[in-house]
C-alpha positions in Angstrom: 71.1 81.9 112.8 71.2 85.4 114.4 73.3 86.3 117.5 70.3 86.5 119.9 69.2 83.0 119.1 72.8 81.7 119.6 73.0 83.5 122.9 69.8 82.0 124.1 70.9 78.5 123.1 74.3 78.9 124.8 72.6 80.2 128.0 70.3 77.2 128.1 73.2 74.8 127.6 75.1 76.5 130.4 72.1 76.4 132.7 71.6 72.6 132.0 75.3 72.0 132.7 75.2 73.9 136.0 72.0 72.1 137.1 73.5 68.8 136.2 76.5 69.5 138.4 74.3 70.6 141.3 72.2 67.5 140.9 75.3 65.3 141.0 76.6 67.0 144.1 73.2 66.8 145.8 72.8 63.2 144.9 76.3 62.4 146.3 75.6 64.2 149.6 72.2 62.5 149.9 73.7 59.1 149.2 76.5 59.5 151.8 74.0 60.7 154.4 71.6 57.9 153.6 74.3 55.3 154.0 75.7 56.7 157.2 72.8 58.7 158.7 71.7 55.9 161.1 75.1 56.2 162.9 74.7 59.9 163.8 74.1 59.4 167.5 75.8 61.1 170.5 77.5 57.7 171.4 79.0 57.5 167.9 80.0 61.2 167.7 81.6 61.4 171.1 82.5 57.8 171.9 85.9 56.2 171.6 86.7 53.7 168.8 87.1 50.0 169.6 90.1 47.9 168.4 87.9 44.8 167.9 84.4 43.6 168.1 81.4 45.9 167.2 80.5 49.4 168.0 82.7 52.3 168.9 82.7 56.0 168.2 84.8 58.7 166.4 85.1 61.3 169.2 88.9 61.5 169.1 89.0 61.5 165.3 86.4 64.3 165.2 88.3 66.4 167.6 91.6 65.7 165.8 90.1 66.8 162.5 89.0 70.2 163.8 92.2 70.7 165.8 94.2 69.9 162.7 92.1 72.3 160.7 92.7 75.1 163.1 96.5 74.5 163.3 96.8 74.2 159.5 94.8 77.3 158.8 96.9 79.3 161.3 100.0 78.3 159.2 98.4 78.6 155.7 96.4 81.8 155.9 99.2 84.2 157.0 101.7 82.8 154.6 99.3 82.4 151.7 97.7 85.9 152.0 101.1 87.5 152.7 102.6 85.9 149.6 99.6 87.0 147.6 100.0 90.6 148.8 103.7 90.5 147.9 103.1 89.2 144.4 100.2 91.6 143.8 101.6 94.8 145.2 105.3 94.7 145.8 106.9 92.1 143.4 108.5 93.4 140.2 108.4 91.6 136.9 111.7 89.7 136.4 113.4 86.4 136.8 112.9 86.2 140.5 109.1 86.6 140.1 109.0 84.1 137.3 110.9 81.6 139.5 108.5 82.2 142.4 105.5 81.6 140.1 107.1 78.4 138.7 107.7 77.1 142.3 104.0 77.8 143.2 102.8 76.0 140.1 105.1 73.1 140.8 104.0 72.8 144.4 100.3 73.0 143.5 100.6 70.1 141.1 102.4 67.7 143.5 100.4 64.6 144.6 99.5 64.6 148.3 101.3 61.3 148.8 104.6 62.9 147.7 104.1 65.7 150.2 103.3 63.0 152.8 106.6 61.3 152.1 108.4 64.6 152.2 106.8 65.4 155.6 107.8 61.9 156.8 111.4 62.5 155.9 111.7 66.1 157.1 109.2 66.7 159.9 108.8 63.2 161.3 112.4 61.9 161.0 114.9 64.7 160.5 113.2 67.2 162.8 112.6 64.4 165.3 108.9 65.3 166.0 107.6 61.8 165.2 104.0 61.3 164.0 102.4 64.5 165.2 99.8 67.2 164.6 102.5 69.8 163.8 104.1 67.5 161.1 100.7 66.9 159.5 99.7 70.6 159.6 103.0 71.7 158.0 102.7 69.0 155.3 99.1 69.9 154.3 100.0 73.6 154.5 102.6 72.9 151.7 99.6 71.6 149.6 97.4 74.6 150.4 99.8 77.6 150.3 100.2 77.7 146.5 96.4 77.8 145.8 95.9 80.2 148.7 98.6 82.5 147.3 97.2 82.5 143.8 93.6 83.2 145.0 94.8 86.0 147.3 96.9 87.5 144.6 94.1 87.5 142.0 91.6 88.9 144.6 94.0 91.7 145.6 94.8 92.6 142.0 91.0 92.8 141.1 90.3 94.9 144.2 93.2 97.2 143.6 91.8 98.2 140.2 88.6 99.6 141.9 90.1 101.5 144.9 93.8 101.8 144.6 94.1 104.9 142.4 91.3 106.7 144.2 92.8 106.1 147.6 96.3 107.1 146.6 94.9 110.2 144.9 93.3 111.3 148.2 96.7 111.1 149.9 96.6 107.7 151.6 99.8 105.7 151.8 100.3 102.4 150.0 100.0 100.4 153.2 96.9 102.4 154.3 95.3 101.6 151.0 96.2 98.0 151.3 95.1 97.5 154.9 92.0 99.7 154.9 90.6 99.2 151.4 92.2 96.6 149.2 92.2 93.6 151.6 88.7 94.3 153.0 87.4 94.6 149.4 89.1 91.3 148.4 87.9 89.5 151.6 85.1 87.5 149.9 87.5 86.0 147.4 90.2 85.4 150.1 87.5 83.6 152.1 86.8 81.4 149.2 90.5 80.3 149.3 90.2 79.6 153.0 87.1 77.4 152.4 88.9 75.5 149.6 91.9 75.0 151.9 89.7 73.8 154.7 88.0 71.3 152.4 91.4 69.8 151.5 92.4 69.6 155.1 89.2 67.8 156.1 89.5 65.4 153.2 93.2 64.7 153.1 94.3 61.2 154.0 97.6 60.4 152.3 99.6 63.3 153.7 98.3 62.7 157.3 98.8 59.0 157.1 102.6 59.5 156.8 102.9 62.5 159.1 100.1 62.6 161.7 99.9 58.8 162.2 97.0 56.6 163.2 96.9 56.5 167.0 94.3 58.6 168.8 94.1 56.9 172.2 95.2 58.2 175.6 94.5 61.9 175.0 93.7 64.0 178.0 91.3 66.9 177.8 92.0 67.9 181.4 95.6 69.1 180.6 96.1 72.0 178.3 99.6 71.9 176.9 101.1 72.3 173.4 104.1 70.1 174.2 102.9 67.3 176.6 102.0 64.4 174.4 99.3 63.1 176.8 97.4 66.4 176.3 94.7 66.6 173.6 96.0 70.0 172.6 99.6 68.9 172.2 101.1 69.6 168.8 103.5 66.7 169.1 101.1 63.8 169.6 99.8 61.4 166.9 96.4 62.3 165.6 94.1 60.2 163.4 91.7 62.3 161.4 88.3 61.3 160.1 89.6 60.7 156.5 92.5 58.6 157.8 90.0 56.7 160.1 87.8 55.8 157.0 90.9 54.5 155.2 91.9 52.5 158.3 88.5 50.9 158.7 88.3 49.9 155.0 91.9 48.6 154.9 92.3 46.7 158.2 88.8 45.5 158.9 89.5 44.5 162.5 86.1 45.9 163.6 83.1 43.8 162.9 80.9 46.7 161.7 83.8 48.5 160.0 81.8 49.3 156.8 78.9 50.8 158.8 81.3 52.9 161.0 83.1 54.1 157.8 79.8 55.2 156.3 78.9 57.0 159.4 82.3 58.7 159.5 81.9 59.8 155.9 78.5 61.3 156.7 80.1 63.2 159.7 82.9 64.4 157.4 80.4 65.7 154.8 78.4 67.5 157.5 81.6 69.0 159.1 82.7 70.4 155.7 79.2 71.9 155.1 79.0 73.3 158.6 82.4 75.0 158.2 81.5 76.4 154.8 78.3 77.9 156.1 80.0 79.4 159.2 82.8 80.8 157.0 80.2 82.4 154.7 78.3 83.9 157.5 81.5 85.3 159.0 82.5 86.7 155.6 79.2 88.4 155.1 79.5 90.0 158.5 83.0 91.2 157.8 81.9 92.6 154.4 79.0 94.5 156.1 81.3 95.8 158.8 83.9 97.1 156.2 81.3 98.5 153.9 79.4 100.3 156.6 76.1 98.6 155.9 
């Protein structure tokens, strides 16, 4: 069998595999939306949950999920991208760099429930914050920083090969090259890391269960404060996210229509992840056009 025929067969096989994966993903999304689509009503999206009986909404949980996302990304992105820049541009090969890489690989392989227990011990108990948004955001950031660092490092290394020598040859400093050329060129890959981190934040339950808690009642949107626990924007109040709410409904079963509400919550969670991914891609395309001058 000649090389061209082997190449065609391999190409067909890879196309079939990719189409199968897309089919599975599409079927999964359609199934979730079919099971929970009937619940997508304003009263469900913005209403408050009930402790017993039937009905109730997911308004507080929906807000908590997006607020947790914002706080977690504010922690994850600067540290992850900064660590990636250091490893790609400034770190020198040696025992210290090997130790850092070993730590990143170890952290990336830790189960989320272990990070949740660590957050419970350190942030909730030792720091005295209790179940809070800040404790949950720091815990999930521990999960996301290793992958964000590796993605940023690989993206910056790949971008540097194309523009670094030319920029330095024209007289630009190392920092000018990094800030004006390398990072903008690597923006698409870095954005992929942000999307992956956001997906993990949306879908995480174990870590938030031990650090952010379950309560979402008595939050006040009229008061804007980062420290007052009655404020919806406080970093030190308990916050039940959508993923934790699904677990709570399926485990406790105190609500009559718990399965139906859980299916609706799962549909909202899928749509929220898709919406964030689309918005992030659109923002990334605009940034790329702005940096490239198109």
